[in-house]
N, C-alpha and C positions, 0 to 999 in steps of 0.2 A: 504494500500500500504506500501511497505517496502523501506527503503533508506539505502544503505550501506555507512558507515562512513569511510572516508579515513584516514589513519594514520596522514597525514599532518594536518588535521583539529583538531584531538585530540591533537597533539603535539603543535599546535598553542595556544590552550587553556591552556594546562598543563604548558607550558613554558612562558605563557603570552607574546607571541611574539609581539613586539611593532608595527609591520606593520599589521599583520594578525589576532591578537587576537579579535578585535571587530567584524570583518566580520565573522570569524569562529564561535564565540560564539553566535552571533545573528542568523546566518544561522542554526546552530545546534539547537538552542532553537525553531526556527520557525518550523523546520521539526519534532522536538520531540513532538510538540503540535498536529501535523496533521498526523504523520506516525509512523510506528514501525521502530526503528533504529536498524541496524544490524552491528555487528563488526565481520568480518570473522577471522579465525585463523591466517592468515598471518598478518593482521593489528594488531591483538592482540600481536603477537610476535614482530612486529616492535616497538610498543609502550612500551612493557614490558622490553625492553633491559636495561633501566636505573633504574630498580627497583630490589631489592633483594628478596622480598617476593610477592607472588601472591596476597595477601591481599592488598598490597599497590597499585597494578595495578587496582584492582577492585574498 
């Protein structure tokens, strides 16, 4: 089964959000163990705005 990752979850982890980091990281880790994780082009674009190089996003 596949699970699409929302940009909010990625951003919670990347920014170490004080409220949502723990939930987002634990939930993402859980699904990563049991599912294929999908990031669509829109989510990728939303997350990549703060980076200068594609390698940094990856």
